N, C-alpha and C positions, 0 to 999 in steps of 0.2 A: 234513439234519443231525440228529444224534440225541443226546438226553440219555440217561443211564441213568435210566430211570423216567419222564422226561417230555421231550418235544421243546421247544426254545426257542421262546418266543412273541416272535419278532422277525423283521424282514425280513432275509434273507440274500441273498447273490449267487446269482442263478439261473445254473446251468451252461449255457453256450451256446457259440457257435462263433466268437467274435471275439477280438481280439488285444491285445497289449501290447508292452513294450519293455525295454531293458537299458542299464545304465551301467557297472556293475562288470565289467570284461572281463579280469580276471586269469586267465591260462591255468592249466589244471591239468596238471601233468606226469604222464606215465604212470609207474606205480610200478616203477622200475628196481631190480634186485637189487644186492647188493654182492658183493665178492670174498670170499665166505665158503666154509667147507667145504660140500660137497654133502651135503644132508640127504635121505635117502630118506623117502618117505611113511610116517608112523608107523603107518598101518593100511591095510587094503585101501581103495583109492580108491572113492568113491561111484559109483553107476551112472551111465554116460554116457547121452546122448540126452534127458535131462530138460531142459525149457525153463528158461532162466535166469530169475531173479527179475526182476519188473518194478518198477523205480523210477519210479513214475508221478506224474502231476500231473493234477488237474482243470483244465479250461479255464475261461475266464470272459470277460465282456464288459468291455473297457477302451476308453474313448473314444479314438478316433483311431488305433487299432492293428488291423492285420489278424490273422487266424488265423496266417498264416505268420510274422509278426514275433513274435507271442507264442510260437510254437513255437521260434523261433530262440533266444530268451533262456532257454527251458526246456531244450531239447535241446542247444543250442549250434550254432554255424556257424563252423567254422575259417576258411572263405573270407572272412568278414567280421571275423575276430578276436574272435568272441563265444564265450566259454567255456561259457556256459549254466549250468544248475543241476543237471546230472547226470541229468536226466529221460530215460528211454528209451521211455516209453509215455504216451499221452494219453487223457483221458476227456472227449470232447465230447458234447453232445446232438445229436440229429438229429430235431427236433420235426416232427410232421406239419404243423402250421400253417406252419412255415418252408418245408418242401419243396413244399407245395401252392402257396405264393406264388412261390418262386424256381426250382423244378424240382429233381428228384432229384440231378442231377449238379452242383449249385451249389458243393459243397465237394470235388469230385473232384480238382481241381488242388491244393487244400490238402493232401489226404491223400497225394497223390503227393509233395509237397514234404516232408511229415513223414518219409516213407520215405527220401528223399534225405538228410535230416539224420541219419538213424539211428534214427528212431522205429519201433516194432514192436508187434505184438500189442495194438492199441488196444482200448479199451472204448467202445462207444456205448450210451447209454441211450435207449430208445424211449419216447416220451412225447408229450404235448401235441397232442391232436386239434385240427384246425381247427374253427371254429364249425359249418361245414357237416357235419362228420363227428362232432360231439360228441353223445353220448347225451343226449337231452332228458328222460330219466326223472328224477324226484325221489324217490330212495329214502329220503331223510332230510329230513323236514319241508319246508322251502323251499329246500334246498340241491340244486342240479342236479348230477348225476353229472359227474365230470371225465373219464370214460373215453369209449370210442368207441361210437357207435351201430352196430347191425347185427352185433354180435359173434357172434350165433348164426345168421347167414346161413351157407350152406355155405362152407367154406374154399376148395374147389376146384371148378372147372367140369369139369375132366378131370385125369388124374393129374399133369400138369405145367402146368396153366393155372389161375392164381389167379382167384378170383371178385372182380371189381371192386366188387360190391355189399357185400362184407364189407370195410368201410373199413380196419379195422386190418390184415387179412390183405393187402390190396392195398398198403398203405403199407409194411408190413414186407417184403413180397416185393421191392419196388423198391429199398428201402434196402439190403437184404442183397445183392441182385444187383449194385448199384452199388459198394458199399464193402466187400464180402466179402474181396477180396484184401488189405485193410489191417487188418481188424478180427478179433480173436480172440474177444472176449467181447461177447455181445449181452444187454444188461441190460434186463429188462422193467420199465419204470417206474422212477422215482426216488422212493424212500421211500414205497411204497404204504401202509406202516403208520404214517406220520407222524400224530401225534395230540397234542392238548393235554390229553387225559383219561387220565393215567397209571393211575388205579385200574382203568379199563376193560381195560387191557392184561393185568391179572392174571387176567382171566376168559377170555381168548382161547384158552387151552389146553384149555378144556372146552366153551365155546360160541363160535359164530362171531362175529367182529367185527360190530357194528352199523355200517352205512354212515355213520351220524351221527358215529361215532368216528374215521373215517378222513378226516382233513382234506384230504389230497392225492388221494384216490381217490373217496370218496363213492359207493361201489357195493359190491355183495355180493362176498364172497371168491370165490364161484364165477366171477364175471366175471374176476377176476384169474387164476384157474386156466385159464380159457378163453384168456386172452391168452398164458399160458405154452404152452398146447397149440398155438395158432396159430403162435407164434414157433418152437417146436420143429419142427413139421412143415415149415416153410419153410426154416429153417436146415439141417435134415437134407437137404433136396433141393438147396439151392444152395451150401452152404458146408461141405464135408467136415471142415474143420479148426475150425469155429466151435463155441463153447460157449454155450448159453443159460443166463442167470443170473437168479435172482430179484434184484430191484433194490434194492440199498442198504437192507437191512432193519435195523431197530433192536431188534426184540423177538423172542426165541425163540418166544413163544406165537403170534405171527402165522405163523411157519413151521409150527407144529403144525397150525394151521387149514388151511394149504396142503396139508399132507401127508395129512390125513384127508378131504379133499374131492375129488370129481371136478369137472369143469366143468359138470355137470348143474345147470341153474338151479332144478331141483326138489330143493333141500336137499343138493345135491352127492352124491347116491347113485349107485352103480354101475348102469349099464344097458347095453343093446346099443349105444346111441349114445354113451354116456359110459363107456367100459370101464376107464379108468385114473385113478388119483388123482394129485394134483398132483406128487408126487415123481417120477413117470415123465416129466414134461414139462420138467425142467430138469437141467442138468449141473453147474452152478456156483452157489455161494451167495455173493453179494456182500452185505457188510454195512458199516455205518458205525459208527465208534467215536471219540468225542471224550473222552479220558480225564479231562479236567478235572472232569467230572461224577461220576467214580467214586472220587476219591481221598480225600475228607474231609480230615483233617489230615495225611495221608501224601502231601504234595505234592512229589514228587520224580520224576526221570526214570525210575528203575527201576520205580516203581509205575505210572507212566503207560505205559511200554512193556509191562509185564505185563498191563495192561488190554486191550491189543490181542489177546493170546493168550487171555485169560480169556473174552472175548466169543466167540471162535471155539469154545472148548470148550463154552460154553453152547449154541451152535447145534448143535454136533456131538452133544451129548447128546440133543437132539430127533431128529436124524437116526438116532441109534442106536435110539431108541424104535421107529422104523418100519423098522429093519433095513437102513438105508443105511450099512452098516458095512464094506463091502468083502468080505463073505462071502455073505449072503443077496442083497443088492442092491449095485450098485457104489457106491463112495464118491463123494462130491461134491468137486469142486475148491472152493477158497476164495479169495476176493479181497476185500481191503479197499479200497473205492472212495472213501472220504472218511475222513481222520483228520488231526489236528494238535492242538497246544496253542498258546496265544498267546505272542507275544514280549513281552507286557506283562501283569503281574498285574492282574487286574480283580476287584474285590470280594474274595471268599475263594477265587478260583480260582487254580491254579498258573499261572505265567507268568514270562517273562524270557528274555533272550538265551541265557544259559548252559543253563537247563533245557530250552529248546526245542531247541537244537542237540544236546544230549546225548540228548534223547528221540528225535530223528529218526534218529540212528545206531543207538541201542539198539532202536528199534521195527523197523528194517530187519532187524537180527540176530534179534530175538525172533520176528518174523513168519516168517522162514525156518526157524527151529528148530521152529515150530509147524506147518509144512507149508502155509503160506499162499503162494499163487502170485505175489502182487504187492500193493503198497501205494501207493495214489494219495493224494497229499498235497493238502489244501485250504489255500490255493489258490495261484495264480501270484504274486499280490501283495497286500499289505495295502490295505485299502479306505480308510484314512484315515492322515494323519500320526500318528505314535505318540503325540504329546502330546495329540491329540484323541480318542484311542480310549476308548470307554466300554463296549464290548461285546467279549467275547473274540474273536469271529470277525473283528472289524475288524483284529486284530493277527496274522493268520495269512497266511503267504505266503512265497515264496522271495525276494521283492523288497519293498523299501519301497514305500510309496504312490507311484504313478508319475505323471509329468507327461504332457502331451499329445504329447510329441515322441519319435519313434523315435530312438534306442534309449536314451532317457534314463531309466535306472532303476538303482538301487543294490541290489546283492544283500545279503541279510541274513546274519548268522552261520549261521542255519539253512539258508539256501540253499547256503552254502559247505560246511557239513557234509554235506548231501545230495549235493553234487557230489563230495565226497571219498569217501564210502562207495560211491557208484555207480562212481566211477573205479577204486577198488581192488578191489571185489567183484563188479562187474557181469558179469564173464565167469566167475565162480566158483560152485561149488555148496557148500552147507552139508554138512558131513560129520559126522554124529553120533558115529561111532566114533572119529574123530580128536579130536573135542571131549572125549569121555570119557577119551581117553589123556592129555589135559592135566592131569587130576587137580586140577581147580580147587577151592580151599578154599571154605568157605561165604561168605567175604567178597568173593569174586571171581566175576564172570560174564563170559560171552563165548562164542566159538565158533570153529571151524576151517573154513576155506573153501578148497576144492581147485580148481586150474586143470587141466583135463584135457589141454590142449595143452602147458603148461609143466611139468606134473607136479610142482607144488609147492603149498605152503600159504601162506595169510596167516591169522594169528590175530588176532581182535579181543578185547581184554581191557579190563576196567575194575573199579574198586572199587565195590561196591554202595552206593548212597545210601539214606538213610532219613530219616524225619521230613519237615521242610519245608526241607531243605538239600541242596545239591549237593556239599557238602564231605564227602569220604570219602577214606580212604587204606588201602592194603593192600600187602603185600609178596608177590611171587610169583616163583618160579624154575621154569623148565621142567624136567620130569623128565629125569634123566640119560639115560634110554632114548631120548630124542628127539635126543640129540647136537647140540643147538643151542648153539654157542659164541658167535657174534656174529650180529647181525641188524640190519636197518634198521627203525626205528620211525617211523611216520607219525602225526601228530596230527590232530585234527578239521579243521584248515585245511591239511592236506597238507604240513606242515613235517617235515623228516626229520632224524633223528640216528642215529648208529651206537651200538648198545647191546650190553652183555654182562653176564653175571652176573644178580643179582637185580633184578627190575623194581620200581620204586616207582610203584604205580598210584594214580590218583585217580578221581573220579566221571566224568571225561571219558574216553570210550573212546580207545584207541590201537590202531593196526594194526601188527602185527609180521610182517615178512617175512624169514625166515632166508636 
């Protein structure tokens, strides 16, 4: 998890592979149209063939519940009457210490079940060496490295045979070989740039991070680039469709250090054995953003959603510096693998049911407008009853704090909102041209989303919020050129009304289907 400027000095839930439960089982109806005039697409339809946006969730460890039960309340299971929370992609860990103890195929049945439920394009983060595989070097005072030993052993014994003495390569090879059919994004480490020393991050754009500053990694940046290289070579061999991602970054300056270094342990310089810098060894940039740390006094859902895109733009600026701009070098895909704001205001941070549910819908829209491939929410359930919450992360989740009994869990308003936006937009693509055709005034935000099969649009609209309030109003009428006479309006909780004429918008997004 990431602060803007400094990571939180608190214990948070470790992402793992275990389960949870559900109680609120209200089904979500599919968005049916109304008997209205046929409305042609207002612009040229967006290109087809692009992957749909991932409405993701992190996994977590919840006492008494299996991975499959947790997936059911996230993705849904109609056979059991479980509506789910609208999730279509999951982000579990696959720790080396876990698979060394239980075997590489220990979660294969679980991933098969995720697919049966409708999950797709999952993200796995590669992390956590067993003690036998952990680097014993102390790069930083008395702090032992957290990464793998033998990283600089040869990766391959032959063109298709991995070297078992390179512990990380051997681990990645077997994980990718086992779970490749279910996984799209291979995330190298979780938050390698996690630090409690924010001032140090301001120097990483010019000088390499000191291992002392990297709480989660405690090793040189060249070792991280080495892990990217190993992962990329293995994924290229075994998983034609897979993308290698830097893992949950928080700081653009750490990305700069990756891009200017090779995996050469001798200061990251180019040589015959180390011919490529870090940017050549990953396809996707995964980052974490918790907007509550960015907002100051502007504590509202629009500012929080804007922070998701702002962080992406900051990382893209670094990529542009090294010509990963789609012209000189290929562009990188983007993925947000942790984000949320709390359901309860803690200290001076934004929080509450209304602002959280508004944020989740707006963040999904804003992320797609910014070209982000998916958004994984933290986390499945709140870690404490709301009255006991004293830290923001304790009040994040699609479900309230869960009991020990399957499927005894109550969905939050945020979970309902995520289910609604995923249900209505999950098969649609953002269309920038159609959005421009809406001619939105300065007081209104939103977007147009096209369904290639149905050849129609859903429009998401809201009045922009400001200050520390979710109260906002705006009037909006569709341009006459769109010929929209009547339409169905869906609220955040999927309630429908038939509308015509001028729309009276609030800070809570609505979905309009002509």
